[in-house]
N, C-alpha and C positions, 0 to 999 in steps of 0.2 A: 196653559195660566196668559192671560191676556196681557200686555205691557198698558198699563193705565195712563201714561204719558203718548202715546200713540194716536194720532188724529188720523181718520180716514175721510177719506174725499170720496165724493161722488163726482166724476169728471163728465160734462156734456162736449160728444163731439159734434163738429158742426159741418157741414159743406154743402155749400149752396148753388152746385153747378160750375166750381172754380177747381183749379188743381190743389189748392192746400187746404186745410183744414184748420178749422179756429175750435181750442179748447177753453174751458172757462170751469171752475170750481162751482159746480150747482149748489151743491149743499157741505156740510162736515158733519163728523160724529165721532164719538169718542169709542165706540166700539163697534166691531164688523157687524154684529147683528144689525144696530142701527142702522148702519150706513145701508146693507141689504136691503133693511126696508126701505129708505129712502129711493133706493135704486128701482124696486119691484113698483114702487108708486110711481116715479116719475116714468119709468117705462110702459105702467100701464096708460098714464095722459098722455103719453107723444104720441100724436099724431100724424107729424111728419117723419118722411123717408130719408129725412137729410140731418136728420140727429138721430144719436146713441150715446148711450152711457156705460161708464166702467167704473169700477172702484179700484182707487189708488190708497198704497198707505202711507208715503210717504214719498218725498221729492225724485229720488232716484226711480221709482216706479212710475211715475209721472213722465220724465224726461225718457225713460224707456221707451214707453208706447208712444210719446210724440217722435222720437226719432225714428223708430222701428216703421210709423206710419207714413212720416215723411221720405225717408228710404226707399220704400214702396211705391209711393209719389213718382219719385223722381228716377226709377229704375230704368225708362225708356227715354230720358233726357239726362244722358251724363253731368256735370259739372264740368265745363270746359274755362280754363285758365288760360288768360290773355297776358301777353309780356307789355307791358302799358311802358317799357323803356327799350325796344327792339336794338337799338344802335348805342347806347349806353351802358354804363357799369352800374348794376343797382348798389345806392349809397349805403349799405350794410355788409 
């Protein structure tokens, strides 16, 4: 049984040659069937290899996809933290 309060998102993922992806909500739907229909039509109309679409049911799903994609993108370039106060005590 579907939760009537759940909103489904069709998310557009774009990457135009950079290392970071951009995401935006392309469509919203009240049921998974409606969201799937939107996604199928957007996929069919998509003529760009730089865009793709996926479904998400809540913000946790969206964030998980974005974080996973980001982690894959920076896998080869790990984050390096620098000490901005090399000879001083950190004030906290």
